[in-house]
N, C-alpha and C positions, 0 to 999 in steps of 0.2 A: 559715161557722162551724157546727159540729155541736153539737146539744143532747145532751150526755152525761147519763147518769143523775145524776151528781153536780151538774151545773149545773141540771138540772130540779129537784132537791131544794132547792138554794139558792133558786131562783126561787120555788118553792112556799112555802118558809119566809118569805122576805122579803115576798112578796105577802100572806101571811096576817098578817104584822106590820103591814101597812098602808103600807109604803114606796111611793113613787111609782114609776112605770115608769122615769123618768129616773134616780132614785137606784139602782134595781135594776140598770139597764144600766151605770151607773158602777161598781157593786160587782162585777158579773160581768166587765166588761171585754170589749171585742171585739164587743159587740152594740149595736144601736141601741134607742132607746126603742120604736120601732114593732115591732121583733123581740120585745121583751119583752111588749108588749101582745098581739101575735098568738099567741105561745106560751101566754100566760095564758088567752086566749080558747079555744084548741084544747084546753087542759087543763080547761076549765070551772072555773077558779078563782074563788072568791068573796072579796071583800075582808073581812078580819077573821074569816074562817072558821078555826076551830082546825085545826091540822095534826094528823092522827091519828098517834100514836106507833106505830112498828112493833112487832110482838109480840117479846118477848125470845126469844133463841135458847136453847133448852134445852141444858144441859151434856151432853156425850156420856157414856154409861154405859160405864165401864171394867170389864170382867169379867176377873178373874184366873183363868186356867185352871191346873189342877194340872199339875205336870210329868208327862210320859208315863213310866209305869213299864214298862220293858222286861224286867224280871226282876232277880233278885238277882245274877245272874252278869254282867250288862252293866254296865260301868264307864263313867264319863263321858268317858274318854279314847279309847274304842273307836269305830272307824268303824261306822256303823249301816246301811251298804248291805246290803240283803237278798240272800241267796244261796240257790241251790237245795239245796246240800249243806251239812252242818255244816262250819263253818270251823275256825280254829285252836283255839278254845276249846269246840268242840262245839255252838256256837250257829249259827243260820241267819243270821248277819251276818258281815261281813268281819272285824272284830275288830282290824284294824291301828290304829296310832296316828292319831287324827283331827287335822286341821289346827286351829289355834287359832280359836275362834269359829265353827267349822263342824262339822256332824255327820258328815262324811266324811273319808277319807284323801285324800292328794294325787291318787292314781290315780282315785278315784271322783269327786272334784271336777271334774277335767277331763272325765270322761265325762258328768257330770250337768249341768254348766254350760257347754254348748257355745255359743260365740259364732257368730252368723251372719256369713258373709263379706259384705263390702260389695261391691255391684255398681255399676258406673258407670251413672248415670241418663241 
């Protein structure tokens, strides 16, 4: 039987509540009274000692970033792949129709999102 962190937490809580080793073993299941006593001894648990509450987890901070302004001539439907020379609309981007939900056209999606070939292990 492995002492998982969850089982150790239950043991610590029940031990602090003052339950007997036999009662704790019965609630945990799969352990003997002696295993409970041994683990409590190794954890230096005290009878009736208050169990410290874990500190609350702070809520993550969500930062809203403003949309990237590419210029007044760039439309939301345009492929944004950068090019060396001015493209169709005189901009240094591809300018073809972008795929739905992606910033690139079909040609540049396949070039940008290349999948690795699987090799036999």
